C-alpha positions as CSV (number, residue, x, y, z in Angstrom):
1,M,30.6,-5.7,-21.6
2,G,30.9,-9.3,-22.7
3,H,28.6,-12.3,-23.3
4,K,29.2,-15.2,-20.9
5,E,28.8,-18.9,-21.7
6,P,25.1,-19.8,-21.3
7,M,24.3,-21.9,-18.2
8,S,21.5,-24.1,-17.1
9,I,18.9,-23.0,-14.5
10,A,20.3,-25.6,-12.0
11,A,23.8,-24.3,-12.5
12,A,22.6,-20.7,-11.8
13,L,20.7,-21.8,-8.7
14,R,23.8,-23.7,-7.3
15,Q,25.8,-20.4,-7.7
16,I,23.0,-18.6,-5.8
17,Q,23.1,-21.4,-3.2
18,G,26.9,-20.9,-2.7
19,H,26.7,-17.0,-2.7
20,K,28.7,-16.9,-5.9
21,L,25.7,-15.2,-7.6
22,I,24.4,-12.4,-5.4
23,L,22.5,-9.1,-5.5
24,P,24.1,-5.6,-5.2
25,A,22.4,-3.3,-2.6
26,I,21.1,-1.1,-5.4
27,Q,18.6,-3.9,-6.4
28,R,15.0,-3.5,-5.6
29,E,13.3,-6.2,-3.6
30,Y,11.3,-9.2,-4.9
31,V,7.9,-8.1,-6.1
32,W,6.6,-10.9,-8.3
33,K,3.2,-12.4,-7.7
34,P,2.6,-16.2,-7.6
35,S,0.9,-16.0,-11.0
36,Q,4.1,-14.6,-12.5
37,V,6.2,-17.4,-11.0
38,V,3.8,-20.0,-12.5
39,R,4.1,-18.2,-15.9
40,V,7.9,-18.3,-15.9
41,F,7.9,-22.0,-15.2
42,D,5.3,-22.6,-18.0
43,S,7.7,-20.8,-20.3
44,V,10.6,-22.9,-19.1
45,M,8.7,-26.1,-19.8
46,R,7.8,-24.9,-23.3
47,G,11.5,-24.2,-24.0
48,Y,10.8,-20.5,-24.4
49,P,13.6,-18.1,-23.6
50,V,13.1,-16.3,-20.3
51,G,15.1,-13.3,-21.3
52,S,18.8,-12.3,-21.0
53,F,20.5,-11.3,-17.7
54,L,23.0,-8.6,-16.9
55,S,25.6,-9.2,-14.3
56,W,28.6,-7.4,-12.7
57,R,31.8,-9.2,-11.9
58,V,32.9,-7.7,-8.6
59,A,36.6,-7.8,-7.9
60,P,37.9,-8.6,-4.4
61,E,39.0,-5.0,-3.8
62,T,35.5,-3.7,-4.6
63,I,33.6,-6.1,-2.4
64,S,34.5,-4.3,0.8
65,K,33.3,-1.0,-0.6
66,F,29.8,-2.2,-1.3
67,K,26.8,-4.1,0.2
68,F,25.4,-7.3,-1.1
69,Y,22.3,-9.4,-0.5
70,G,21.4,-13.0,-1.1
71,F,18.5,-14.1,-3.3
72,M,15.1,-14.8,-1.6
73,K,14.4,-18.5,-1.2
74,D,11.5,-18.7,1.3
75,Y,9.3,-15.6,0.7
76,S,6.5,-14.6,3.0
77,A,4.4,-11.6,2.5
78,F,3.8,-11.5,6.2
79,N,7.3,-11.6,7.8
80,N,10.0,-12.4,5.3
81,R,9.9,-9.9,2.4
82,H,13.4,-8.6,2.7
83,N,16.5,-10.1,1.1
84,P,19.1,-11.5,3.5
85,V,22.4,-9.7,3.9
86,V,25.4,-11.8,3.0
87,D,29.0,-11.4,4.1
88,I,31.2,-12.0,1.1
89,P,34.9,-13.0,1.6
90,T,37.2,-10.4,0.1
91,D,39.6,-12.9,-1.3
92,R,37.5,-13.9,-4.3
93,E,35.4,-12.5,-7.1
94,V,31.6,-12.7,-7.0
95,V,29.0,-12.0,-9.7
96,A,26.2,-9.6,-8.9
97,V,23.0,-9.5,-10.9
98,L,22.0,-6.1,-12.2
99,D,19.0,-7.2,-14.3
100,G,17.0,-10.4,-14.0
101,Q,16.6,-10.6,-10.2
102,Q,12.8,-11.2,-10.3
103,R,13.1,-14.1,-12.8
104,L,16.1,-15.8,-10.9
105,T,14.4,-15.3,-7.6
106,S,11.2,-16.9,-9.0
107,L,13.2,-19.9,-10.2
108,N,14.9,-20.1,-6.9
109,I,11.6,-20.1,-4.9
110,G,10.0,-22.6,-7.2
111,L,12.8,-25.0,-7.2
112,R,14.3,-24.6,-3.8
113,G,11.9,-22.7,-1.5
114,T,8.5,-21.6,-0.6
115,Y,6.0,-18.7,-1.2
116,A,3.6,-17.6,1.6
117,Y,0.9,-15.2,0.5
118,K,-2.3,-14.1,2.3
119,I,-5.4,-16.3,2.0
120,H,-8.5,-14.6,0.7
121,G,-10.3,-12.8,3.5
122,G,-7.5,-13.4,6.0
123,W,-6.3,-10.9,8.5
124,S,-3.3,-9.0,7.2
125,N,-1.6,-8.9,10.7
126,K,-2.0,-12.6,11.5
127,A,0.6,-15.2,10.7
128,W,-2.0,-17.9,10.1
129,S,-3.3,-15.9,7.1
130,Y,-0.1,-16.6,5.2
131,P,0.3,-20.4,5.0
132,E,3.5,-21.8,3.5
133,R,3.2,-23.0,-0.1
134,R,5.4,-25.0,-2.4
135,L,5.3,-25.1,-6.2
136,Y,3.8,-28.3,-7.7
137,L,3.3,-29.7,-11.2
138,N,0.3,-31.8,-12.0
139,L,1.6,-34.9,-13.8
140,L,-1.8,-36.1,-15.0
141,G,-3.0,-33.2,-17.1
142,E,-2.5,-29.8,-18.6
143,A,-3.6,-26.5,-17.0
144,P,-7.3,-25.7,-17.0
145,E,-8.5,-23.2,-19.5
146,N,-7.1,-19.8,-18.6
147,E,-6.7,-16.3,-19.9
148,L,-2.9,-16.4,-19.5
149,G,-2.5,-19.1,-22.1
150,L,-0.8,-21.4,-19.7
151,K,-0.2,-25.0,-20.9
152,Y,1.4,-26.8,-18.0
153,H,-0.5,-27.1,-14.6
154,F,1.8,-25.5,-12.1
155,Q,0.3,-24.3,-8.8
156,F,1.4,-23.2,-5.3
157,L,-0.1,-25.5,-2.7
158,T,-0.3,-25.8,1.0
159,K,-0.2,-29.1,2.9
160,M,-4.0,-28.8,3.4
161,D,-4.4,-28.4,-0.4
162,L,-2.5,-31.6,-1.0
163,E,-4.6,-33.5,1.5
164,A,-7.8,-32.2,-0.1
165,A,-6.6,-33.3,-3.5
166,A,-5.5,-36.8,-2.5
167,L,-8.7,-38.5,-3.8
168,D,-8.8,-36.5,-7.1
169,D,-7.8,-39.0,-9.8
170,T,-7.2,-36.2,-12.2
171,K,-4.3,-34.8,-10.1
172,A,-0.9,-36.2,-9.2
173,W,0.9,-33.2,-7.6
174,F,4.7,-33.4,-7.9
175,P,6.9,-31.0,-5.8
176,V,9.0,-29.2,-8.4
177,S,11.9,-28.9,-5.8
178,E,12.5,-32.6,-6.2
179,I,13.7,-32.0,-9.8
180,F,16.4,-29.7,-8.5
181,D,17.5,-32.3,-6.0
182,S,17.6,-35.0,-8.6
183,A,20.7,-33.8,-10.4
184,E,21.5,-37.2,-12.0
185,P,19.2,-38.8,-14.6
186,A,19.0,-42.0,-12.5
187,A,17.4,-40.1,-9.7
188,M,15.0,-38.4,-12.0
189,M,13.8,-41.7,-13.5
190,Q,12.7,-42.9,-10.1
191,I,10.3,-40.0,-9.6
192,P,7.2,-41.2,-11.6
193,A,7.1,-44.5,-9.7
194,K,7.5,-42.6,-6.3
195,Y,4.3,-40.7,-7.1
196,G,2.4,-43.7,-8.4
197,V,2.4,-42.7,-12.1
198,G,5.3,-44.8,-13.3
199,N,3.0,-46.5,-15.9
200,N,1.6,-43.2,-17.2
201,A,3.4,-42.1,-20.3
202,T,2.3,-38.5,-20.0
203,A,3.5,-38.2,-16.4
204,V,6.9,-39.8,-17.2
205,A,7.3,-37.4,-20.2
206,L,6.5,-34.4,-18.0
207,V,9.1,-35.3,-15.4
208,A,11.7,-35.9,-18.1
209,K,10.8,-32.6,-19.8
210,L,11.2,-30.6,-16.6
211,W,14.5,-32.3,-15.7
212,Q,15.8,-31.5,-19.2
213,E,14.9,-27.8,-19.0
214,I,16.3,-27.4,-15.5
215,H,19.5,-29.5,-15.6
216,H,20.5,-30.0,-19.2
217,N,19.6,-27.1,-21.4
218,A,21.8,-24.0,-21.1
219,S,19.0,-21.6,-21.4
220,L,20.2,-18.6,-19.3
221,H,22.3,-16.0,-21.2
222,F,24.3,-13.5,-19.2
223,Y,25.9,-10.3,-20.3
224,E,28.7,-9.3,-17.9
225,E,30.2,-5.9,-16.9
226,D,33.6,-6.1,-15.2
227,V,34.3,-2.4,-14.6
228,Q,34.7,-1.5,-10.9
229,D,33.5,2.1,-11.0
230,I,30.4,2.1,-8.8
231,E,29.0,5.2,-10.4
232,R,29.1,3.6,-13.8
233,V,27.5,0.4,-12.5
234,L,24.8,2.5,-10.9
235,D,24.2,4.3,-14.2
236,I,23.9,1.0,-16.0
237,F,21.5,-0.3,-13.4
238,V,19.2,2.7,-13.6
239,R,19.2,2.7,-17.4
240,V,18.5,-1.0,-17.6
241,N,15.7,-1.1,-15.0
242,S,14.0,2.0,-16.4
243,G,13.3,0.1,-19.6
244,G,10.7,-2.1,-18.1
245,T,8.9,-1.3,-14.9
246,V,10.2,2.2,-14.1
247,L,12.0,2.5,-10.9
248,S,9.8,4.0,-8.2
249,Y,11.0,7.0,-6.2
250,S,12.0,4.8,-3.3
251,D,13.7,2.2,-5.5
252,L,16.1,4.8,-6.9
253,L,16.6,6.7,-3.7
254,L,17.1,3.6,-1.6
255,S,19.5,2.2,-4.2
256,I,21.7,5.2,-4.1
257,A,21.4,5.7,-0.3
258,T,22.4,2.1,0.2
259,A,25.4,2.5,-2.0
260,Q,26.5,5.8,-0.2
261,W,25.4,5.4,3.5
262,E,28.0,4.1,5.9
263,G,25.2,2.1,7.6
264,D,22.6,-0.2,6.1
265,A,20.1,2.1,4.4
266,R,17.9,-0.6,3.2
267,A,17.5,-2.2,6.6
268,A,17.0,1.2,8.2
269,V,14.2,2.2,5.8
270,H,12.5,-1.2,5.9
271,T,12.5,-1.4,9.7
272,L,11.0,2.1,9.9
273,V,8.3,1.4,7.3
274,D,7.3,-1.8,9.0
275,S,7.2,-0.2,12.4
276,L,5.2,2.8,11.3
277,N,2.6,0.6,9.5
278,Q,2.0,-1.3,12.8
279,T,0.9,1.9,14.6
280,G,-2.7,1.9,15.9
281,M,-5.1,0.0,13.6
282,G,-2.4,-0.2,11.0
283,F,-1.3,1.9,8.0
284,N,0.0,1.2,4.5
285,F,2.8,3.7,4.1
286,S,5.1,3.0,1.2
287,R,8.8,3.5,1.1
288,D,8.1,6.3,-1.4
289,T,6.2,8.3,1.2
290,I,8.7,7.6,4.0
291,L,11.8,8.5,1.9
292,K,10.0,11.6,0.6
293,S,9.4,12.5,4.2
294,G,13.1,12.0,4.9
295,L,14.1,14.5,2.2
296,V,11.6,17.1,3.4
297,L,12.6,16.7,7.1
298,A,16.3,16.8,6.2
299,D,15.6,20.2,4.5
300,V,17.0,19.0,1.2
301,G,16.3,21.8,-1.2
302,D,14.8,20.0,-4.2
303,I,12.7,17.0,-3.2
304,G,11.7,16.1,-6.8
305,F,12.3,12.8,-8.4
306,K,15.4,13.8,-10.3
307,V,18.6,11.8,-10.4
308,K,20.6,15.0,-9.9
309,N,19.0,15.5,-6.4
310,F,20.4,12.2,-5.1
311,T,23.8,13.5,-4.4
312,T,26.4,12.2,-1.9
313,A,25.9,15.3,0.2
314,N,22.1,15.0,0.3
315,M,22.4,11.3,1.2
316,A,24.9,12.1,3.9
317,K,22.5,14.7,5.4
318,L,19.7,12.2,5.3
319,E,21.8,9.6,7.1
320,A,23.0,12.1,9.7
321,D,19.5,13.1,10.6
322,W,17.9,9.6,10.3
323,D,17.5,9.0,14.1
324,M,15.6,12.3,14.6
325,I,13.6,11.8,11.4
326,T,12.6,8.3,12.6
327,T,11.4,9.7,16.0
328,S,9.5,12.5,14.3
329,L,7.7,10.1,11.9
330,H,6.7,7.9,14.8
331,V,5.1,10.8,16.6
332,A,3.4,12.0,13.4
333,V,2.0,8.6,12.5
334,G,0.8,8.3,16.2
335,L,-1.0,11.6,15.7
336,L,-2.7,10.4,12.6
337,S,-3.8,7.3,14.5
338,D,-5.1,9.6,17.3
339,F,-7.1,11.4,14.7
340,G,-8.9,8.2,14.0
341,L,-7.1,7.4,10.8
342,S,-5.6,4.1,9.6
343,G,-4.7,2.5,6.3
344,G,-8.3,2.1,5.3
345,A,-9.4,5.6,6.2
346,L,-6.3,7.6,5.0
347,T,-7.0,8.7,1.5
348,A,-3.6,10.4,0.9
349,D,-0.5,9.2,2.6
350,S,1.3,12.4,1.7
351,V,-0.5,14.3,4.5
352,L,1.9,12.6,6.8
353,I,4.8,14.7,5.5
354,P,3.9,18.2,6.6
355,V,2.6,16.8,9.9
356,A,6.0,15.1,10.4
357,Y,7.9,18.3,9.4
358,Y,5.9,20.3,12.0
359,V,6.7,17.7,14.7
360,H,10.4,17.6,13.6
361,H,10.7,21.4,13.4
362,R,9.4,21.8,17.0
363,K,11.2,18.7,18.2
364,L,8.0,17.3,19.6
365,G,7.8,14.0,21.4
366,H,5.0,11.6,22.1
367,S,4.0,13.7,25.1
368,Y,2.6,16.2,22.7
369,R,-0.1,13.7,21.8
370,E,-1.4,13.6,25.4
371,S,-0.6,16.9,27.1
372,P,-3.6,19.1,28.1
373,N,-1.3,22.1,27.3
374,T,-1.1,21.1,23.7
375,R,-4.8,20.2,23.2
376,E,-5.8,23.3,21.3
377,D,-2.8,23.0,19.0
378,R,-3.6,19.4,18.3
379,E,-7.2,20.3,17.5
380,A,-6.0,22.8,14.9
381,L,-3.7,20.2,13.4
382,R,-6.4,17.6,13.5
383,S,-8.9,19.9,11.8
384,W,-6.4,20.8,9.0
385,V,-5.4,17.1,8.4
386,L,-9.0,15.9,8.1
387,R,-10.2,18.8,6.0
388,S,-7.2,18.4,3.6
389,L,-8.3,14.8,3.1
390,I,-11.9,15.7,2.4
391,V,-11.2,18.2,-0.5
392,R,-10.4,16.4,-3.7
393,G,-7.1,17.0,-5.4
394,V,-5.1,18.6,-2.5
395,W,-2.5,15.8,-2.4
396,G,-2.5,15.1,-6.1
397,S,-0.7,17.0,-8.8
398,G,1.9,19.6,-7.8
399,L,2.7,17.7,-4.6
400,D,6.4,18.6,-4.4
401,T,5.7,22.3,-4.9
402,L,3.0,22.2,-2.2
403,L,5.3,20.3,0.2
404,R,8.1,22.9,-0.2
405,D,5.7,25.7,0.4
406,L,4.2,24.1,3.5
407,R,7.7,23.4,4.8
408,E,8.7,27.1,4.4
409,V,5.5,28.3,6.2
410,I,6.0,25.9,9.1
411,K,9.7,26.7,9.3
412,N,9.1,30.5,9.4
413,Q,5.8,30.6,11.4
414,G,5.5,27.3,13.2
415,S,7.9,27.5,16.1
416,S,5.4,27.7,18.8
417,S,2.1,26.5,17.3
418,F,0.7,25.0,14.1
419,P,0.3,28.0,11.7
420,L,-3.1,27.1,10.5
421,A,-4.1,30.3,8.7
422,A,-0.7,30.7,7.0
423,V,-0.7,27.0,5.9
424,E,-4.2,27.4,4.4
425,K,-3.2,30.6,2.7
426,A,-0.2,29.0,1.1
427,M,-2.4,26.1,-0.1
428,A,-4.9,28.5,-1.6
429,L,-2.2,30.3,-3.5
430,R,-1.3,27.0,-5.1
431,G,-4.8,26.3,-6.1
432,K,-5.4,23.9,-3.2
433,S,-8.0,25.9,-1.3
434,L,-9.9,24.3,1.5
435,A,-12.7,26.7,1.1
436,V,-16.3,25.3,1.4
437,T,-18.0,25.7,-2.0
438,D,-21.4,24.5,-3.1
439,A,-19.7,21.9,-5.3
440,L,-17.7,20.6,-2.2
441,I,-20.9,20.4,-0.1
442,E,-22.7,18.3,-2.8
443,D,-19.6,16.1,-3.2
444,I,-19.5,15.5,0.6
445,L,-23.2,14.7,0.9
446,T,-22.9,12.0,-1.7
447,L,-20.0,10.2,0.1
448,E,-20.9,6.6,0.8
449,Y,-20.4,4.0,3.5
450,G,-17.1,2.2,3.2
451,K,-15.3,5.0,1.4
452,A,-12.1,6.3,3.0
453,R,-13.1,10.0,2.8
454,T,-16.3,9.3,4.7
455,F,-14.6,8.7,8.0
456,A,-12.6,11.9,7.7
457,V,-15.8,13.9,7.0
458,L,-17.7,12.5,10.0
459,A,-14.7,12.9,12.3
460,T,-14.4,16.6,11.2
461,L,-18.1,17.4,11.4
462,F,-18.5,15.8,14.8
463,P,-15.4,16.8,16.8
464,H,-16.9,15.4,20.1
465,V,-15.9,12.0,18.9
466,D,-12.7,10.9,20.6
467,T,-11.0,9.2,17.7
468,R,-8.3,7.7,19.9
469,N,-11.0,5.1,20.6
470,L,-12.5,2.7,18.1
471,F,-15.4,4.2,16.3
472,H,-17.5,2.6,13.5
473,V,-19.3,4.3,10.6
474,D,-22.9,3.3,11.3
475,H,-26.2,3.6,9.3
476,V,-28.6,5.7,11.3
477,F,-31.5,3.8,9.7
478,P,-30.3,0.2,9.5
479,A,-29.0,-1.0,6.0
480,A,-30.7,-4.3,6.6
481,R,-34.1,-2.6,6.3
482,F,-33.6,-1.6,2.7
483,D,-34.1,-5.1,1.3
484,K,-35.5,-4.6,-2.2
485,K,-37.7,-7.8,-2.1
486,E,-39.1,-6.9,1.3
487,L,-39.9,-3.3,0.2
488,A,-41.6,-4.5,-3.0
489,G,-43.8,-6.9,-0.9
490,Q,-45.1,-4.2,1.5
491,R,-48.7,-3.2,0.8
492,A,-50.8,-0.2,1.7
493,D,-54.2,-0.5,3.4
494,D,-56.0,-0.8,0.1
495,G,-53.7,-3.7,-1.0
496,T,-51.7,-1.7,-3.5
497,P,-47.9,-1.7,-3.4
498,K,-46.6,0.8,-0.8
499,F,-43.5,1.6,-2.8
500,S,-43.1,1.9,-6.6
501,A,-40.1,0.4,-8.3
502,E,-38.7,3.9,-8.8
503,H,-39.2,4.7,-5.1
504,I,-37.4,1.6,-4.0
505,V,-34.5,2.4,-6.2
506,E,-34.3,5.9,-4.7
507,L,-34.5,4.6,-1.2
508,V,-31.7,2.1,-1.7
509,S,-29.5,4.7,-3.5
510,L,-29.8,6.9,-0.4
511,R,-29.1,4.2,2.1
512,D,-25.3,4.4,2.2
513,T,-24.9,8.2,1.7
514,L,-23.7,10.6,4.4
515,P,-27.1,11.9,5.7
516,N,-27.8,8.3,6.9
517,L,-24.4,7.8,8.5
518,E,-23.0,8.6,11.9
519,L,-20.0,7.6,14.1
520,L,-20.7,5.2,17.0
521,P,-18.3,3.5,19.5
522,G,-17.5,0.0,18.2
523,L,-19.4,-1.9,21.0
524,E,-22.3,0.5,20.8
525,N,-22.6,0.0,17.1
526,I,-22.5,-3.8,17.4
527,G,-25.3,-3.7,20.0
528,K,-27.4,-1.5,17.8
529,S,-27.6,-4.1,15.0
530,D,-30.7,-3.5,12.9
531,K,-33.0,-2.1,15.6
532,A,-35.4,0.7,14.6
533,P,-33.6,4.0,15.3
534,D,-36.2,5.4,17.7
535,D,-36.4,2.1,19.7
536,W,-32.6,1.9,19.9
537,L,-32.3,5.5,21.1
538,V,-34.8,5.0,24.0
539,A,-33.1,1.7,25.0
540,E,-29.6,3.2,24.9
541,Y,-30.5,6.6,26.4
542,P,-33.4,6.2,28.9
543,S,-33.1,9.8,30.0
544,P,-34.9,12.4,27.8
545,D,-32.0,14.8,28.4
546,D,-29.4,12.2,27.3
547,R,-31.5,11.5,24.2
548,S,-31.7,15.2,23.3
549,A,-27.9,15.6,23.8
550,F,-27.2,12.6,21.6
551,L,-29.4,13.9,18.8
552,A,-27.8,17.4,19.0
553,R,-24.3,16.0,19.1
554,N,-24.9,14.0,15.9
555,A,-27.0,16.6,14.1
556,L,-30.0,14.3,14.0
557,P,-33.7,15.4,13.9
558,A,-35.6,15.5,17.1
559,K,-37.6,12.5,16.0
560,L,-36.0,9.4,14.5
561,P,-38.0,7.2,12.1
562,H,-39.4,3.9,13.3
563,S,-40.0,2.4,9.8
564,I,-39.0,2.9,6.2
565,D,-42.1,5.1,5.8
566,G,-40.5,7.9,7.7
567,F,-37.0,7.6,6.1
568,M,-37.3,10.2,3.4
569,A,-38.5,12.9,5.8
570,F,-35.7,12.0,8.2
571,Y,-33.2,12.0,5.4
572,E,-34.1,15.5,4.2
573,Q,-33.9,17.0,7.7
574,R,-30.5,15.4,8.4
575,R,-29.2,16.6,5.1
576,D,-30.1,20.2,5.9
577,S,-28.5,19.9,9.3
578,L,-25.3,18.5,7.7
579,V,-25.1,21.4,5.2
580,A,-25.1,23.9,8.0
581,R,-22.5,21.8,9.9
582,I,-20.3,21.5,6.8
583,Q,-20.3,25.3,6.4
584,D,-19.4,25.7,10.0
585,K,-16.9,23.0,10.7
586,L,-15.0,23.1,7.4
587,K,-14.7,26.8,7.0
588,T,-11.2,27.9,6.0
589,Q,-8.9,29.9,8.1
590,A,-7.4,31.9,5.2
591,P,-8.8,34.5,2.9
592,E,-9.2,33.4,-0.8
593,P,-6.4,34.6,-3.1
594,A,-7.1,36.8,-6.1
595,T,-8.0,34.7,-9.1
596,T,-8.0,35.1,-12.8
597,E,-11.0,34.9,-15.0
598,E,-10.4,31.2,-15.3
599,G,-10.4,30.6,-11.5
600,L,-6.7,29.9,-11.0
601,S,-4.9,32.0,-8.4
602,D,-2.3,34.3,-9.8
603,V,0.5,32.3,-8.2
604,A,-0.9,28.9,-9.4
605,L,-1.3,30.4,-12.9
606,D,2.3,31.6,-13.0
607,E,3.5,28.2,-11.9
608,A,1.4,26.5,-14.6
609,L,2.8,28.7,-17.2
610,A,6.4,28.1,-15.9
611,Q,5.8,24.4,-16.0
612,G,4.6,24.7,-19.6
613,D,7.8,26.6,-20.6
614,D,9.8,23.8,-19.0
615,E,8.0,21.1,-21.0
616,D,8.7,23.0,-24.2
């Protein structure tokens, strides 16, 4: 491994532009935030080193055996997050970057391209929420006071931002890309006048300083590996990239899969993840979860994050089964959506994996989601999924062991229906019991509005809700009626405060908890607004029988409160009803395993001891 002649930033970007400097398929994607881009440009302006780079000189005979990508130039968090594939002629050498991609890409975006990220409060699935931004430098002043210690005022701006700042005489925003385009000093010297600051010494000095750092100073130092052994290159890559931000499960697996698959593994995985996340109301599955699913569904023996598991044979098996795995995952995510789940309500993405394995094992298609003949089986699966999301810790530590156990149970006993009792027994043996305990009941009753687990609890306790339709978590007694100032101003008949300060605090603390929550169809909830519960019920269900049925379905008292005065009595009655319903609807299908004095099952204790031996 040798040290190359240092080069300027502009020289490196011209090599990127001409696809002479590229990325091997084992590289992860671009992940830097705008603030990190700004920080690297601040370092450049100060003349600080931006770190060394590691590259791999790829000989013509090796190029055809590997896949390569170009650097990102116009990044969009909405629809352009993946590096472009490049076809490299096999009659010349190229240089692939093994370490330093994030920094080089940031320089490339800042000096040649754009960065589109979501505006605050924007819709994640709407293009207008991701306006195109370019990097600018304020030529009239330093950066405002900031915690990052930035000196120079770089900022990503939209066209609207520029228009809004046109009358601000403390700003003269200069597009940084023009420095890259001004390769000759004569072109650079014309810039201050072009932006109306030709007589401002500070502005002229800033432009000259930026040009100097981009075009003149050879500040980029590359170490280069010229060996053509892909296994050695992969080993170097893993070692280097594990020194900073540790490679994630998906980064490493995708790196090796991309190097070993005959097809384009990266494109296949990205396409699948993007497609799955667009299901229903939208999900946020990561590559980690999807690739872990792939290993489980492909029946790879050891699914742990260990380099030794990423063998050519395992990768070949994963590629061979990929089409069927893709279909099974689509059906499984569709089922989770049918259960009323989405990115905001799914507390543990890993629950997808055993669902997908069950679908895969039985070769179920989308018809399974609708057929009357499979309704009972779907209900068993739905109940298990939701209950596993309610109990804390199920999908946490010991995940790989749990997934292997569930795979074996489904493989051996799930050929005709979901083996609910056997699945829950296996979970209990691993210390992941779904049994209803007093502690679990108290935990559930304190769940609050807006929390992901809350939807899973309500959907489980009230199975009459058709979660394939849009339902909202609603306050039975309207949240708007818990205004502290309004409550403090209410007076009894004798003129004394109706509620003490302590009572008001108690009322507000109970407002968002489970006994005051229910699931209502979206439009029905919008129409309810902040009406008194008893008035709304009469208006929505004029028939006494319909009102009684609604109250019974939702475990509500026979009389709903009209004002805040009756809230505490209502709350206690609803709480008692929910306790009974939790004990009924969340009851486990498996007997509890024998436990030690400390409460761990014998199997779980043996596993813990074995893990302790391994760590020694």
